[in-house]
Structures are given as C-alpha cells and as structure tokens.
N, C-alpha and C positions, 0 to 999 in steps of 0.2 A: 404406454402412450395415453391410454384413457385416464390413468391415475394422475399423470402430469397435467392433463387438460382439466381434470376436476380440481386439482390443487391450484392451478393458475386462475381458474374461474372463481373459485371460492375465496381466494386471497384478495380478489379485487372487490368483493362485496364488503361494504363497511360494517354490516351487522354480524358477519361470520366470526370474526376474531373475538369480540366481546361475548358473544353467545358461547363460543367454544371455551373461553376462559372461565366463564360463569359455570358452565357444565362441568368442567374439569375440577374447579374448586368445590363444587357441590359433591361430586363423586368422591373426591379426596376426603372431604369432611364426613360424609356418610361412612366411608371405609374406616376412618379413625374413630368415629362414634361407635360403629359396630364392634371394633376391637375393644373399646372401653366397656361396652355393655357385656361383651363376652368375658370380661374379667381382666383384660390386659391392663396392668397398672405398673408403671415404672416410677417409683418415687423414692429417692434416697435422701441421705442426710444433707448432701450438697444442695439438692433441690429445695428442701425445706428450709435450710439456713438462708438461702437467697430470698425465699418468700418472707422469712422473718426479718431480714434486712430491709426489704421493701416496706413491710408493715411498720418497722421501727422508724424508717424515714418519714412515713405518712403521719405518724403520731408525734414525732419529735422533729418537725420540719426545720431543715436548715439547708441552705444552698451549698452544695458540695460538688465540685467538679472532679473529685477524685485525685486531686493533685498529690496527696500523700502517697497513694498507691503508685502513681505514675513515676514519681521521683524516687521511689524505693525507701520512703521514710515511714513505712508501715502502711497499713490499710490493705485492701484487697487487690489492688492493681487493675481492677475492672473499671471500665467507663461507667458512669452513673445512669446512662439512658435506660437500661433495663429496669433499674430500681424505680425510676420515675414512671415508666410505663406500667409496671406491675403495681406500684403504689396507687396509680390512678384507678386501675381495676379493683384494687382492694377498697378504695374509697367508695366505689359503686356497690360492691358486694363483698363484705369482709368474711371470706372463707379461705383460710390459708392453704387448704388442700385443693378446692375446686376452682377458685378464681384464677390461679396461675395456669391451670389447664385450659380454661376458656380463653384467656388472653393469648396463650400460645397457639390455640386453634385459629384465632383471628389473625395473628401475625403470620402463621403458616400460609393462610390464604393470600395475604398481602405479598408474601415472599414468592409465591407462584407467579403473580402478576409481574413482580420486579424481575424475576428470572426470564419471563417472556420478553420484557422490554430490553433486557441485556442481549438475549439471543437475537431479537429483531434488529437491534442496533448493529450487531456484528454481522449477521448473515441474512436478514430479511424475515418477513412475517412467518413463512412456513417453518423455517428452522426455529424461530422463536417459540412457536406453538409446540413443536416437537420437544424443545428444551424444557418448556414449562410442564409438559406431560411427563417427561422422564423425571424431572425434579419433584413433581407432586407425589409420585409413588415411590420415590427412593426410600428405602427402609429408614435411613437416618432421619430424614425429614418427617416421615410418618410418625416415628417414635417421638421426636422432639415436639411435634405438633400436638401431642396429647400428654406430654410429660409436664412436670412442674418446674423444669429447668428454666430459669428466667434470664439466662445470658446469651445462649447460643443463637436462637432464631433472630433476635433483633440485630445481632452482629452480622449474620449472613445476609440479611436484608439490606443493611447499610453498606456492606462491602459490594454487593451486586449493584446497588444504586451508584456507588462510587465508580465502578467499572463502566457502567452505562454512560455516565456523564463524562468520564475521561475519554472514552472512545468517541463520543460525540464531539468533544473539544478537539481531539486529534484530527477528526474529519473536517470540521467546519471552522476551527480556530475562533469560535465564538467565546468571548470572555465570560458570558453567563454560565456556560457549561463548565468552564474551568473553576469558576467561583463555586458553583453547586457541587462539583466533585471535591473541592477542598473542604 
C-alpha cells in the first residue's frame, strides 16, 4: 500500500519523470561506457560496411531515398535514414570506428525516452517509466548502443514513435497524430 501511495504521489510531480529518465539514461550510458572500457567490443564486417556506406554518402553526396532497394532492383533494401544520421556524425568527427559507436550511444538514449512515451501512451506514466527501465538495460539494446551497427537502433526508435502516434490517433482521432504516424 505504501509503494502504491509513493508511486501515485511521485507520478503527480512534474519533475519526477524527467529526472527519472535522465538518471536512467545516465546509468545506462555509464554501464555501456564501463563495458567499453573493460574491453567489450562488438564490431563486424556488417557494422563496418554500413559505416563505409555512410562515409561514402557523405563524400559523394546524392539524394537517395533507397528506391532501388525497396523495389528489388538492387541496392541494400534499407531505408537511408541511418546513413544520413551516421554521415552527419562522420561530418562532425570522421572516425569510422568510434563515431558510429557514439552516434548509437546517443540514439540509444533517445530510444529510452521514446519507449517511455510509448509505454505512457498505452498504460500511463508509471508503466512508461518501468518500460523505459526494462528497455534501457535489455542486453540487445545495451549491445547495440555501443556497437557500430548503423541500422537497428534508428529503426527501433522510429517504430516506437510510430506506435505511440498510432495509439494516440486511435484514442483521440486527431489527424495530426495520424499524419505523424504515417
């Protein structure tokens, strides 16, 4: 009963959720950084080839929506958003090994907030915070957050945002939510 009272009281405080999310992201980032310092490194040919693709796009700029891959006419079949994000990171600091890891670390923090928003939209603030905590320390997310893989975390983040706005549209019938989900 005391736990429920504490949760209901803290859920009403406007500063509690942002503070909790910031603390959660900081703990997750310190954990990932600690793993990296201890020598954990997962970096394969696929990771590096995607970083090379982002670097290639940066230095031979062309507007490419990935139509060839989508239509099965050749190409990778991946949406180009990750290439654009990681190319932006490489434009700031051109290190094909370290920059994708830092960009993934930032995206993994954003993903925690987005998963919180989805959980909050579905079940309320308390469940949203619990969902974010479970997601932040899920091994797959921890691994991807310090890996050089440039495609998976942006996709997870965009899919969770889609789900949040879709649920919001189903509840409110607001056209902005449907447009944002699409």
